[in-house]
DSSP file (Angstrom, degrees, kcal/mol; ACC not computed):
  #  RESIDUE AA STRUCTURE BP1 BP2  ACC     N-H-->O    O-->H-N    N-H-->O    O-->H-N    TCO  KAPPA ALPHA  PHI   PSI    X-CA   Y-CA   Z-CA
    1    1 A M              0   0    0      0, 0.0     2,-0.2     0, 0.0     5,-0.0   0.000 360.0 360.0 360.0 146.0  -41.1  223.5  235.3
    2    2 A S    >   -     0   0    0      1,-0.1     3,-1.9   134,-0.0     4,-0.3  -0.608 360.0-116.4 -94.4 155.9  -44.8  223.6  235.6
    3    3 A I  G >  S+     0   0    0    132,-0.4     3,-1.2     1,-0.3    15,-0.3   0.761 112.7  66.6 -57.6 -26.3  -47.2  221.2  234.0
    4    4 A Y  G 3  S+     0   0    0      1,-0.3    15,-0.7    14,-0.1    -1,-0.3   0.647  93.0  59.1 -77.0 -13.8  -48.6  224.1  232.0
    5    5 A H  G <  S+     0   0    0     -3,-1.9    -1,-0.3    13,-0.2    -2,-0.2   0.524  77.7 118.5 -88.4  -5.3  -45.3  224.5  230.1
    6    6 A M    <   -     0   0    0     -3,-1.2    12,-1.2    -4,-0.3     2,-0.4  -0.367  63.7-132.0 -66.9 131.8  -45.6  220.9  228.7
    7    7 A K  E     +A   17   0A   0     10,-0.2     2,-0.3    -2,-0.2    10,-0.3  -0.730  34.4 167.6 -87.2 132.2  -45.7  220.9  224.9
    8    8 A V  E     -A   16   0A   0      8,-3.1     8,-2.3    -2,-0.4     2,-0.4  -0.828  29.5-132.5-136.6 170.7  -48.5  218.6  223.4
    9    9 A R  E     -A   15   0A   0     -2,-0.3    84,-3.6     6,-0.2     6,-0.2  -0.989  24.9-124.6-134.3 127.0  -50.0  218.1  220.1
   10   10 A T  B >   -B   92   0B   0      4,-2.5     3,-2.4    -2,-0.4    82,-0.3  -0.110  31.8-103.1 -61.8 160.0  -53.8  217.9  219.6
   11   11 A I  T 3  S+     0   0    0     80,-2.0    81,-0.2     1,-0.3    67,-0.1   0.784 126.4  54.0 -59.0 -22.8  -55.4  215.0  218.0
   12   12 A T  T 3  S-     0   0    0     79,-0.3    -1,-0.3     2,-0.1    80,-0.1   0.445 125.7-102.7 -93.0   0.8  -55.8  217.1  215.0
   13   13 A G    <   +     0   0    0     -3,-2.4     2,-0.5     1,-0.3    -2,-0.1   0.458  69.9 143.3  97.9   9.8  -52.0  217.9  215.0
   14   14 A K        -     0   0    0      1,-0.0    -4,-2.5    -5,-0.0    -1,-0.3  -0.674  46.2-131.9 -82.3 126.5  -51.9  221.4  216.4
   15   15 A A  E     +A    9   0A   0     -2,-0.5     2,-0.3    -6,-0.2    -6,-0.2  -0.490  43.1 141.8 -73.0 142.3  -48.9  222.0  218.6
   16   16 A M  E     -A    8   0A   0     -8,-2.3    -8,-3.1    -2,-0.2     2,-0.2  -0.971  43.3-117.0-166.7 168.5  -49.7  223.8  222.0
   17   17 A T  E     -A    7   0A   0     -2,-0.3   -10,-0.2   -10,-0.3   -12,-0.2  -0.707  36.9-107.2-109.2 172.2  -48.7  223.8  225.6
   18   18 A L  S >  S+     0   0    0    -12,-1.2     3,-2.1   -15,-0.3   -13,-0.2   0.337  89.6 108.1 -78.5   7.4  -51.1  223.0  228.5
   19   19 A Q  G >   +     0   0    0    -15,-0.7     3,-1.6     1,-0.3    -1,-0.2   0.826  66.3  65.2 -61.6 -28.4  -51.3  226.8  229.4
   20   20 A P  G 3  S+     0   0    0      0, 0.0    -1,-0.3     0, 0.0    -2,-0.1   0.692 100.3  54.3 -66.1 -11.0  -54.8  227.2  228.2
   21   21 A F  G X  S+     0   0    0     -3,-2.1     3,-1.7   -17,-0.1    -2,-0.2   0.292  77.8 128.8-103.1   7.2  -55.8  224.7  231.1
   22   22 A A  T <  S+     0   0    0     -3,-1.6   112,-0.1     1,-0.2     3,-0.1  -0.382  73.2  23.7 -57.9 134.9  -54.2  226.8  233.8
   23   23 A G  T 3  S+     0   0    0    110,-0.7     2,-0.2     1,-0.3    -1,-0.2   0.537 102.9 110.4  83.7   3.6  -56.6  227.4  236.6
   24   24 A K  S <  S-     0   0    0     -3,-1.7     2,-0.5   108,-0.2    -1,-0.3  -0.715  74.9-116.9-107.5 161.7  -58.7  224.3  235.8
   25   25 A V  E     -c   56   0C   0     30,-2.6    32,-2.9    -2,-0.2     2,-0.3  -0.874  43.5-157.3 -89.5 129.7  -59.1  221.1  237.6
   26   26 A L  E     -cD  57 131C   0    105,-2.2   105,-2.7    -2,-0.5     2,-0.4  -0.849  25.6-165.2-116.3 146.6  -57.6  218.4  235.1
   27   27 A I  E     -cD  58 130C   0     30,-1.9    32,-2.7    -2,-0.3     2,-0.5  -0.992  19.2-168.4-118.3 119.6  -58.1  214.6  234.7
   28   28 A I  E     +cD  59 129C   0    101,-2.5   101,-2.8    -2,-0.4     2,-0.3  -0.942  14.1 173.6-111.2 128.4  -55.2  213.5  232.4
   29   29 A V  E     -cD  60 128C   0     30,-2.2    32,-3.3    -2,-0.5     2,-0.6  -0.998  34.3-131.5-145.3 139.5  -55.7  210.0  231.2
   30   30 A N  E     -c   61   0C   0     97,-1.1    96,-3.9    -2,-0.3    97,-0.3  -0.817  38.9-165.9 -91.4 122.4  -54.0  207.5  228.8
   31   31 A T  E     -c   62   0C   0     30,-0.9    32,-1.9    -2,-0.6     2,-0.3  -0.508  18.5-171.4-107.8 173.3  -56.7  206.0  226.6
   32   32 A A    >   -     0   0    0     30,-0.2     3,-0.6    -2,-0.2    38,-0.2  -0.939  19.6-146.2-157.3 140.9  -57.2  203.1  224.1
   33   33 A S  T 3  S+     0   0    0     36,-0.3    37,-0.2    -2,-0.3    -1,-0.0   0.658  96.9  44.0 -86.6 -13.6  -59.9  202.2  221.8
   34   34 A N  T 3  S+     0   0    0     35,-2.7     2,-0.3     4,-0.0    -1,-0.2  -0.145  88.2 113.4-123.3  46.9  -59.7  198.5  222.0
   35   35 A C  S X  S-     0   0    0     -3,-0.6     3,-1.5    34,-0.1    -3,-0.1  -0.793  75.8-120.4-117.8 153.8  -59.3  198.0  225.8
   36   36 A G  T 3  S+     0   0    0     -2,-0.3    -1,-0.1     1,-0.3    -3,-0.0   0.752 117.9  54.1 -65.7 -25.0  -61.6  196.3  228.3
   37   37 A F  T >  S+     0   0    0      1,-0.2     3,-2.9     2,-0.1    -1,-0.3   0.446  75.4 105.3 -85.2  -2.7  -61.5  199.9  230.1
   38   38 A T  T X   +     0   0    0     -3,-1.5     3,-2.5     1,-0.3     4,-0.3   0.837  66.2  68.6 -52.5 -37.0  -62.6  201.7  226.9
   39   39 A P  T >> S+     0   0    0      0, 0.0     3,-1.0     0, 0.0     4,-0.9   0.618  79.1  80.4 -62.1  -9.1  -66.1  202.2  228.3
   40   40 A Q  H <> S+     0   0    0     -3,-2.9     4,-2.7     1,-0.2     5,-0.2   0.723  75.0  73.7 -67.1 -15.7  -64.6  204.6  230.8
   41   41 A L  H <> S+     0   0    0     -3,-2.5     4,-2.8    -4,-0.2    -1,-0.2   0.881  93.2  54.6 -61.1 -36.0  -64.6  207.1  228.0
   42   42 A K  H <> S+     0   0    0     -3,-1.0     4,-2.5    -4,-0.3    -1,-0.2   0.957 111.6  42.8 -62.6 -45.9  -68.5  207.3  228.6
   43   43 A Q  H  X S+     0   0    0     -4,-0.9     4,-2.2     2,-0.2    -2,-0.2   0.875 112.4  53.0 -74.1 -32.6  -68.1  208.1  232.3
   44   44 A L  H  X S+     0   0    0     -4,-2.7     4,-2.1     2,-0.2    -1,-0.2   0.929 109.1  49.0 -65.6 -41.7  -65.3  210.4  231.7
   45   45 A Q  H  X S+     0   0    0     -4,-2.8     4,-3.1     2,-0.2    -2,-0.2   0.884 108.8  54.9 -57.3 -41.8  -67.6  212.3  229.2
   46   46 A E  H  X S+     0   0    0     -4,-2.5     4,-1.9     2,-0.2    -2,-0.2   0.922 107.2  47.8 -56.9 -46.5  -70.3  212.3  231.8
   47   47 A L  H  X S+     0   0    0     -4,-2.2     4,-2.6     2,-0.2     5,-0.3   0.909 112.5  51.5 -58.3 -43.2  -68.0  214.0  234.3
   48   48 A Y  H  X S+     0   0    0     -4,-2.1     4,-2.4     1,-0.2     5,-0.3   0.942 109.1  49.2 -60.3 -50.1  -67.0  216.5  231.6
   49   49 A D  H  < S+     0   0    0     -4,-3.1     4,-0.2     1,-0.2    -1,-0.2   0.867 115.8  45.4 -59.6 -33.2  -70.6  217.3  230.8
   50   50 A T  H  < S+     0   0    0     -4,-1.9    -2,-0.2    -5,-0.2    -1,-0.2   0.886 127.6  19.0 -72.2 -43.0  -71.3  217.8  234.4
   51   51 A Y  H >X>S+     0   0    0     -4,-2.6     5,-1.8    -5,-0.1     3,-1.1   0.432  88.5 100.2-118.7  -5.4  -68.5  219.8  235.6
   52   52 A Q  G ><5S+     0   0    0     -4,-2.4     3,-1.5    -5,-0.3    -3,-0.1   0.934  85.2  54.1 -52.9 -43.3  -66.8  221.5  232.6
   53   53 A Q  G 345S+     0   0    0     -5,-0.3    -1,-0.3     1,-0.3    -2,-0.1   0.760 105.8  53.7 -67.1 -20.9  -68.6  224.8  233.2
   54   54 A E  G <45S-     0   0    0     -3,-1.1    -1,-0.3     2,-0.1    -2,-0.2   0.517 134.8 -83.0 -88.1  -5.8  -67.3  224.8  236.7
   55   55 A G  T <<5S+     0   0    0     -3,-1.5   -30,-2.6    -4,-0.9     2,-0.4   0.618  79.0 139.7 117.7  19.6  -63.7  224.3  235.5
   56   56 A L  E   < -c   25   0C   0     -5,-1.8     2,-0.4   -32,-0.2    -1,-0.3  -0.760  23.3-178.4 -92.4 136.1  -63.0  220.7  234.8
   57   57 A E  E     -c   26   0C   0    -32,-2.9   -30,-1.9    -2,-0.4     2,-0.5  -0.982  12.2-157.5-125.7 139.4  -61.0  219.6  231.8
   58   58 A I  E     -c   27   0C   0     -2,-0.4     2,-0.6   -32,-0.2   -30,-0.2  -0.985   7.6-162.1-113.8 127.0  -60.3  216.0  230.8
   59   59 A L  E     -c   28   0C   0    -32,-2.7   -30,-2.2    -2,-0.5     2,-0.5  -0.931   5.9-160.3-115.3 109.4  -57.3  215.5  228.7
   60   60 A G  E     -ce  29  91C   0     30,-2.3    32,-2.7    -2,-0.6   -30,-0.2  -0.772   7.1-172.2 -99.9 125.9  -57.1  212.2  226.8
   61   61 A F  E     -c   30   0C   0    -32,-3.3   -30,-0.9    -2,-0.5    32,-0.1  -0.870  18.2-141.0-115.8 101.0  -53.8  210.8  225.4
   62   62 A P  E     -c   31   0C   0      0, 0.0    33,-2.7     0, 0.0     2,-0.3  -0.191  22.1-171.4 -57.8 151.8  -54.2  207.7  223.3
   63   63 A C        -     0   0    0    -32,-1.9     3,-0.4    31,-0.2     6,-0.2  -0.957  24.9-169.4-154.8 125.0  -51.4  205.3  223.8
   64   64 A N     >  +     0   0    0     31,-0.4     4,-0.6    -2,-0.3     6,-0.1   0.122  64.1 100.3 -98.0  17.3  -50.5  202.0  222.0
   65   65 A Q  T  4  +     0   0    0     30,-0.3     2,-0.8     1,-0.1    -1,-0.2   0.592  67.8  72.8 -86.2  -9.0  -47.9  200.6  224.5
   66   66 A F  T >4 S-     0   0    0     -3,-0.4     3,-1.1     1,-0.1    -1,-0.1  -0.834 127.5 -40.4-116.2  98.8  -50.3  198.1  226.1
   67   67 A M  T 34 S-     0   0    0     -2,-0.8    -1,-0.1     1,-0.2    -2,-0.1   0.752  99.2 -76.5  58.9  27.4  -51.1  195.1  223.9
   68   68 A N  T 3< S+     0   0    0     -4,-0.6    -1,-0.2     1,-0.1    -3,-0.1   0.913  84.2 153.4  53.7  43.8  -51.4  197.3  220.7
   69   69 A Q    <   +     0   0    0     -3,-1.1   -35,-2.7     1,-0.2   -36,-0.3   0.356  67.1  44.3 -92.0  10.1  -54.9  198.4  221.9
   70   70 A E        +     0   0    0    -38,-0.2    -1,-0.2   -37,-0.2    -6,-0.1  -0.515  65.5 143.6-143.2  72.4  -54.6  201.7  220.0
   71   71 A P        +     0   0    0      0, 0.0    -2,-0.1     0, 0.0    -7,-0.1   0.681  41.3 100.4 -87.6 -16.2  -53.3  200.9  216.7
   72   72 A G  S    S-     0   0    0      1,-0.1     2,-0.1     2,-0.1   -39,-0.0  -0.096  77.0-102.3 -72.5 166.0  -55.3  203.4  214.6
   73   73 A E     >  -     0   0    0      1,-0.1     4,-2.2    20,-0.0     3,-0.5  -0.359  44.5 -96.5 -78.5 163.7  -54.2  206.8  213.2
   74   74 A E  H  > S+     0   0    0      1,-0.3     4,-2.7     2,-0.2     5,-0.2   0.866 124.3  52.8 -58.2 -40.8  -55.3  210.1  215.1
   75   75 A A  H  > S+     0   0    0      1,-0.2     4,-2.0     2,-0.2    -1,-0.3   0.877 109.3  48.5 -66.5 -36.6  -58.3  210.6  212.8
   76   76 A D  H  > S+     0   0    0     -3,-0.5     4,-2.7     2,-0.2    -1,-0.2   0.909 113.0  48.6 -65.7 -43.6  -59.6  207.1  213.4
   77   77 A I  H  X S+     0   0    0     -4,-2.2     4,-2.9     2,-0.2     5,-0.2   0.918 110.9  49.4 -63.5 -45.2  -59.2  207.5  217.1
   78   78 A Q  H  X S+     0   0    0     -4,-2.7     4,-2.6     1,-0.2    -1,-0.2   0.905 112.8  47.6 -57.4 -44.5  -61.0  210.8  217.1
   79   79 A E  H  X S+     0   0    0     -4,-2.0     4,-3.0    -5,-0.2     5,-0.3   0.900 112.1  49.3 -65.1 -42.5  -63.8  209.3  215.1
   80   80 A F  H  X>S+     0   0    0     -4,-2.7     4,-2.6     2,-0.2     5,-0.5   0.970 113.1  46.4 -58.3 -54.5  -64.1  206.2  217.3
   81   81 A C  H  X5S+     0   0    0     -4,-2.9     4,-2.1     1,-0.2     6,-1.5   0.928 118.3  42.0 -57.5 -47.7  -64.2  208.3  220.6
   82   82 A E  H  X5S+     0   0    0     -4,-2.6     4,-1.6     4,-0.3    -1,-0.2   0.966 120.1  42.7 -63.9 -53.0  -66.8  210.8  219.2
   83   83 A T  H  <5S+     0   0    0     -4,-3.0    -2,-0.2    -5,-0.2    -1,-0.2   0.882 124.7  31.0 -61.6 -44.6  -69.0  208.2  217.5
   84   84 A N  H  <5S+     0   0    0     -4,-2.6    -1,-0.2    -5,-0.3    -3,-0.2   0.749 136.8  18.9 -86.2 -32.1  -69.0  205.5  220.2
   85   85 A Y  H  <<S-     0   0    0     -4,-2.1    -3,-0.2    -5,-0.5    -2,-0.2   0.372  93.1-120.6-131.8   4.5  -68.7  207.5  223.4
   86   86 A G     <  -     0   0    0     -4,-1.6     2,-0.3    -5,-0.3    -4,-0.3   0.841  44.3-174.1  63.4  33.2  -69.8  211.1  222.4
   87   87 A V        +     0   0    0     -6,-1.5    -1,-0.2     1,-0.2     4,-0.1  -0.433  24.2 157.3 -69.8 124.3  -66.3  212.3  223.5
   88   88 A T        +     0   0    0     -2,-0.3    -1,-0.2     2,-0.1     3,-0.1   0.429  41.7 105.5-117.2  -9.6  -66.1  216.2  223.4
   89   89 A F  S    S-     0   0    0      1,-0.1   -30,-0.1   -32,-0.0   -32,-0.1  -0.379  88.8 -76.7 -73.4 157.3  -63.3  216.6  225.8
   90   90 A P        -     0   0    0      0, 0.0   -30,-2.3     0, 0.0     2,-0.4  -0.224  50.3-170.1 -56.0 135.3  -59.8  217.5  224.5
   91   91 A M  B     -e   60   0C   0    -32,-0.2   -80,-2.0    -3,-0.1   -79,-0.3  -0.938   4.3-157.1-123.7 149.1  -57.9  214.6  222.9
   92   92 A F  B     -B   10   0B   0    -32,-2.7   -82,-0.3    -2,-0.4     3,-0.1  -0.678  29.1 -74.3-122.2 175.8  -54.3  214.6  221.9
   93   93 A S        -     0   0    0    -84,-3.6   -84,-0.2    -2,-0.2   -82,-0.1  -0.365  65.0 -81.1 -75.5 153.1  -52.0  212.8  219.6
   94   94 A K        +     0   0    0    -83,-0.1     2,-0.3   -33,-0.1   -31,-0.2  -0.180  57.7 179.1 -55.2 138.2  -50.9  209.3  220.4
   95   95 A V        -     0   0    0    -33,-2.7     2,-0.4    -3,-0.1   -31,-0.4  -0.900  32.3-114.5-135.1 164.7  -48.0  209.1  223.0
   96   96 A D        -     0   0    0      5,-0.5     7,-2.9    -2,-0.3    10,-0.2  -0.808  20.8-169.2 -88.9 141.4  -45.8  206.7  224.8
   97   97 A V        +     0   0    0     -2,-0.4     2,-0.3     5,-0.2    25,-0.1   0.639  69.0  34.1-101.2 -20.6  -46.4  206.8  228.6
   98   98 A N  S    S+     0   0    0     23,-0.1     3,-0.3     3,-0.0    -1,-0.1  -0.874  92.5  31.6-131.4 159.3  -43.4  204.6  229.6
   99   99 A G  S >  S-     0   0    0     -2,-0.3     3,-1.8     1,-0.2    -3,-0.0  -0.200 102.5 -41.8  92.5-177.9  -39.9  204.0  228.4
  100  100 A K  T 3  S+     0   0    0      1,-0.3    -1,-0.2    -2,-0.0    -4,-0.0   0.824 138.1  47.1 -59.9 -35.5  -37.2  206.0  226.7
  101  101 A N  T 3  S+     0   0    0     -3,-0.3    -5,-0.5     2,-0.0    -1,-0.3   0.243  79.6 139.0 -87.9  11.1  -39.8  207.5  224.4
  102  102 A A    <   -     0   0    0     -3,-1.8    -5,-0.2     1,-0.1    -3,-0.1  -0.262  62.6-104.2 -57.9 132.5  -42.2  208.4  227.1
  103  103 A H    >>  -     0   0    0     -7,-2.9     4,-2.0     1,-0.1     3,-1.3  -0.424  26.1-120.1 -58.5 132.3  -43.8  211.9  226.6
  104  104 A P  H 3> S+     0   0    0      0, 0.0     4,-2.2     0, 0.0     5,-0.1   0.785 112.4  59.5 -42.9 -39.0  -42.4  214.5  228.8
  105  105 A L  H 3> S+     0   0    0    -98,-0.2     4,-2.5     1,-0.2     5,-0.1   0.897 107.6  44.4 -57.4 -42.6  -45.9  215.1  230.3
  106  106 A F  H <> S+     0   0    0     -3,-1.3     4,-2.5   -10,-0.2    -1,-0.2   0.815 112.0  54.0 -78.7 -27.2  -46.2  211.4  231.4
  107  107 A V  H  X S+     0   0    0     -4,-2.0     4,-1.7     2,-0.2    -2,-0.2   0.937 111.6  44.8 -59.0 -44.5  -42.5  211.5  232.8
  108  108 A Y  H  X S+     0   0    0     -4,-2.2     4,-1.6    -5,-0.2    -2,-0.2   0.889 113.7  50.3 -71.2 -41.1  -43.4  214.5  234.8
  109  109 A L  H  X S+     0   0    0     -4,-2.5     4,-1.8     1,-0.2     3,-0.2   0.956 113.8  44.7 -59.8 -50.8  -46.8  212.9  236.0
  110  110 A T  H  < S+     0   0    0     -4,-2.5    -1,-0.2     1,-0.2    -2,-0.2   0.752 110.3  54.2 -72.4 -21.9  -45.1  209.6  237.1
  111  111 A E  H  < S+     0   0    0     -4,-1.7    -1,-0.2    -5,-0.2     3,-0.2   0.855 117.1  37.4 -72.8 -36.3  -42.3  211.4  238.8
  112  112 A H  H  < S+     0   0    0     -4,-1.6     2,-0.3     1,-0.2    -2,-0.2   0.632 125.1  36.2 -90.9 -16.9  -44.8  213.5  240.9
  113  113 A A  S  < S-     0   0    0     -4,-1.8    -1,-0.2    -5,-0.1     2,-0.1  -0.784  77.3-161.8-141.3  93.6  -47.4  210.8  241.5
  114  114 A K        -     0   0    0     -2,-0.3     6,-0.2    -3,-0.2    26,-0.1  -0.379  11.6-134.6 -75.1 152.3  -46.0  207.3  242.0
  115  115 A G    >   -     0   0    0      4,-3.7     3,-1.8     1,-0.3     4,-0.1   0.113  56.4 -23.8 -87.0-159.9  -48.2  204.3  241.6
  116  116 A M  G >  S+     0   0    0      1,-0.3     3,-1.7     2,-0.2    -1,-0.3  -0.261 132.9   4.2 -49.1 132.0  -48.5  201.1  243.9
  117  117 A L  G 3  S-     0   0    0      1,-0.3    -1,-0.3    -3,-0.1    -2,-0.1   0.728 131.0 -65.3  62.7  22.2  -45.5  200.4  245.9
  118  118 A G  G <  S+     0   0    0     -3,-1.8    -1,-0.3     1,-0.2    -2,-0.2   0.707  89.5 154.8  78.5  18.2  -43.8  203.6  244.8
  119  119 A T    <   -     0   0    0     -3,-1.7    -4,-3.7     1,-0.1    -1,-0.2  -0.500  33.4-160.6 -79.1 150.0  -43.5  202.5  241.2
  120  120 A K        +     0   0    0     -6,-0.2    -1,-0.1    -2,-0.2    -7,-0.1   0.784  59.1  97.8 -93.4 -35.0  -43.3  205.1  238.4
  121  121 A A  S    S-     0   0    0      1,-0.1     2,-0.4     2,-0.1    -6,-0.1  -0.228  76.0-122.9 -63.1 142.3  -44.3  203.0  235.3
  122  122 A I        -     0   0    0      1,-0.1    -1,-0.1   -25,-0.1     3,-0.1  -0.747  20.9-158.5 -81.3 133.0  -47.9  203.2  234.2
  123  123 A K        -     0   0    0     -2,-0.4     2,-0.3     1,-0.2    -1,-0.1   0.669  59.1  -9.4 -94.2 -18.2  -49.2  199.7  234.2
  124  124 A W  S >  S-     0   0    0    -58,-0.0     3,-0.7   -94,-0.0   -94,-0.2  -0.988  81.5 -64.8-166.6 171.6  -52.1  200.0  231.8
  125  125 A N  T 3  S+     0   0    0     -2,-0.3   -94,-0.2     1,-0.2     3,-0.1  -0.371 108.5  37.5 -67.0 154.9  -54.5  202.1  229.8
  126  126 A F  T 3   +     0   0    0    -96,-3.9     2,-0.5     1,-0.3    -1,-0.2   0.737  69.0 157.7  70.9  28.5  -56.8  204.4  231.6
  127  127 A T    <   -     0   0    0     -3,-0.7   -97,-1.1   -97,-0.3     2,-0.4  -0.728  30.7-150.3 -72.0 126.8  -54.4  205.4  234.4
  128  128 A K  E     -DF  29 141C   0     13,-3.2    13,-3.0    -2,-0.5     2,-0.4  -0.874  17.5-168.2-113.7 137.1  -55.8  208.7  235.6
  129  129 A F  E     -DF  28 140C   0   -101,-2.8  -101,-2.5    -2,-0.4     2,-0.4  -0.967  10.2-151.4-116.5 140.7  -54.1  211.7  237.2
  130  130 A I  E     -DF  27 139C   0      9,-2.1     8,-2.4    -2,-0.4     9,-1.1  -0.891  11.2-169.8-109.6 135.6  -55.9  214.5  238.9
  131  131 A V  E     -DF  26 137C   0   -105,-2.7  -105,-2.2    -2,-0.4     6,-0.3  -0.985  15.7-136.2-125.4 138.8  -54.3  218.1  238.9
  132  132 A N    >   -     0   0    0      4,-3.2     3,-2.5    -2,-0.4  -108,-0.2  -0.284  36.8 -89.2 -87.4 177.7  -55.6  220.9  240.9
  133  133 A R  T 3  S+     0   0    0      1,-0.3  -110,-0.7    24,-0.2  -109,-0.1   0.606 126.7  57.7 -68.5  -9.3  -56.2  224.5  239.8
  134  134 A N  T 3  S-     0   0    0      2,-0.2    -1,-0.3  -111,-0.1  -109,-0.1   0.418 120.6-107.4-100.8   2.2  -52.6  225.4  240.9
  135  135 A G  S <  S+     0   0    0     -3,-2.5     2,-0.4     1,-0.3  -132,-0.4   0.723  73.3 141.0  88.9  21.5  -51.2  222.7  238.6
  136  136 A E        -     0   0    0     -4,-0.1    -4,-3.2  -134,-0.1     2,-0.5  -0.830  56.0-120.8-103.0 140.1  -50.2  220.3  241.5
  137  137 A I  E     +F  131   0C   0     -2,-0.4    -6,-0.2    -6,-0.3     3,-0.1  -0.678  36.2 171.6 -73.0 117.3  -50.7  216.5  241.0
  138  138 A V  E     +     0   0C   0     -8,-2.4     2,-0.3    -2,-0.5    -7,-0.2   0.560  56.1  12.3-113.2  -6.0  -53.0  215.5  243.7
  139  139 A G  E     -F  130   0C   0     -9,-1.1    -9,-2.1     2,-0.0     2,-0.4  -0.967  44.7-159.0-166.7 146.7  -53.9  211.9  242.7
  140  140 A R  E     -F  129   0C   0     -2,-0.3     2,-0.4   -11,-0.2   -11,-0.2  -0.999  23.1-168.9-125.4 131.5  -53.0  208.9  240.5
  141  141 A Y  E     -F  128   0C   0    -13,-3.0   -13,-3.2    -2,-0.4    -2,-0.0  -0.982  18.9-115.4-133.8 136.5  -55.7  206.3  240.0
  142  142 A S    >   -     0   0    0     -2,-0.4     3,-1.6   -15,-0.2   -14,-0.1  -0.063  31.4-107.2 -61.6 162.7  -55.6  202.8  238.5
  143  143 A P  T 3  S+     0   0    0      0, 0.0    -1,-0.1     0, 0.0   -16,-0.1   0.743 119.8  65.7 -57.3 -26.9  -57.3  201.7  235.4
  144  144 A N  T 3  S+     0   0    0      2,-0.1     2,-0.7     0, 0.0   -17,-0.1   0.625  79.1 100.7 -70.1 -12.8  -59.7  199.8  237.8
  145  145 A T  S <  S-     0   0    0     -3,-1.6    -4,-0.1   -19,-0.2     5,-0.1  -0.662  75.0-136.2 -77.7 113.3  -60.9  203.1  239.2
  146  146 A N    >   -     0   0    0     -2,-0.7     3,-2.3     1,-0.1     4,-0.4  -0.503  16.1-126.6 -65.1 131.8  -64.2  204.0  237.7
  147  147 A P  G >  S+     0   0    0      0, 0.0     3,-1.4     0, 0.0     4,-0.2   0.815 109.4  64.2 -53.0 -28.7  -64.2  207.7  236.7
  148  148 A K  G >  S+     0   0    0      1,-0.3     3,-1.4     2,-0.2     4,-0.3   0.805  90.2  66.0 -68.0 -21.6  -67.3  208.2  238.7
  149  149 A E  G <  S+     0   0    0     -3,-2.3     4,-0.3     1,-0.2    -1,-0.3   0.617  95.2  59.7 -64.0 -13.9  -65.4  207.3  241.8
  150  150 A L  G <> S+     0   0    0     -3,-1.4     4,-2.2    -4,-0.4    -1,-0.2   0.451  78.4  95.2 -89.3  -6.3  -63.4  210.5  241.2
  151  151 A E  H <> S+     0   0    0     -3,-1.4     4,-3.1     1,-0.2     5,-0.2   0.908  81.1  48.9 -62.5 -46.5  -66.5  212.7  241.5
  152  152 A D  H  > S+     0   0    0     -4,-0.3     4,-2.4     1,-0.2    -1,-0.2   0.898 114.5  47.0 -62.2 -40.5  -66.3  213.7  245.2
  153  153 A T  H  > S+     0   0    0     -4,-0.3     4,-2.2     2,-0.2    -1,-0.2   0.888 112.2  50.3 -66.4 -38.8  -62.6  214.6  244.7
  154  154 A I  H  X S+     0   0    0     -4,-2.2     4,-2.4     2,-0.2    -2,-0.2   0.905 109.8  50.4 -68.9 -44.6  -63.3  216.6  241.6
  155  155 A V  H  X S+     0   0    0     -4,-3.1     4,-1.3    -5,-0.2    -2,-0.2   0.940 109.8  50.1 -61.7 -45.5  -66.1  218.5  243.3
  156  156 A K  H  X S+     0   0    0     -4,-2.4     4,-0.6     1,-0.2     3,-0.3   0.914 112.5  47.9 -57.6 -43.2  -63.9  219.4  246.3
  157  157 A L  H >< S+     0   0    0     -4,-2.2     3,-0.6     1,-0.2   -24,-0.2   0.857 107.9  53.0 -67.4 -32.1  -61.2  220.7  244.0
  158  158 A L  H 3< S+     0   0    0     -4,-2.4    -1,-0.2     1,-0.2    -2,-0.2   0.766 105.8  55.9 -73.8 -18.8  -63.5  222.7  241.9
  159  159 A E  H 3<        0   0    0     -4,-1.3    -1,-0.2    -3,-0.3    -2,-0.2   0.606 360.0 360.0 -80.4 -12.3  -64.8  224.4  245.1
  160  160 A Q    <<        0   0    0     -3,-0.6    -1,-0.2    -4,-0.6    -2,-0.1   0.542 360.0 360.0 -84.1 360.0  -61.3  225.5  246.1
């Protein structure tokens, strides 16, 4: 199964697959509004503003699995991200990224891009996965990785 066949729901509740993002370079990230890493939304938006026209898409998936740092409803999350960080990249409905209720997209991502010491579990908010234009996962980055540090990788992938 390809990543593009994954079924997701937009933050406004619309069901879709990831097919519209085929042929794009993707950063897929689990987000939270009340996290020490939340300011990364600004850096992600800056990358999006700079490279979206060249084929970059950033897909944000709110998650409340880590210390209840995303307790709000989707409308609240969307308003927070837009108002505080100017987020215009696609945001999706809240998901679990670990455990028996983990969203199939994150099961797929963690099976194909393991973390430190080969672990599958996502350790915290703002774990980032990069997917190339062919739908292949080419990297997994910890929450400590500033999105701007991904810029060289993004540029190389956009040039392919």
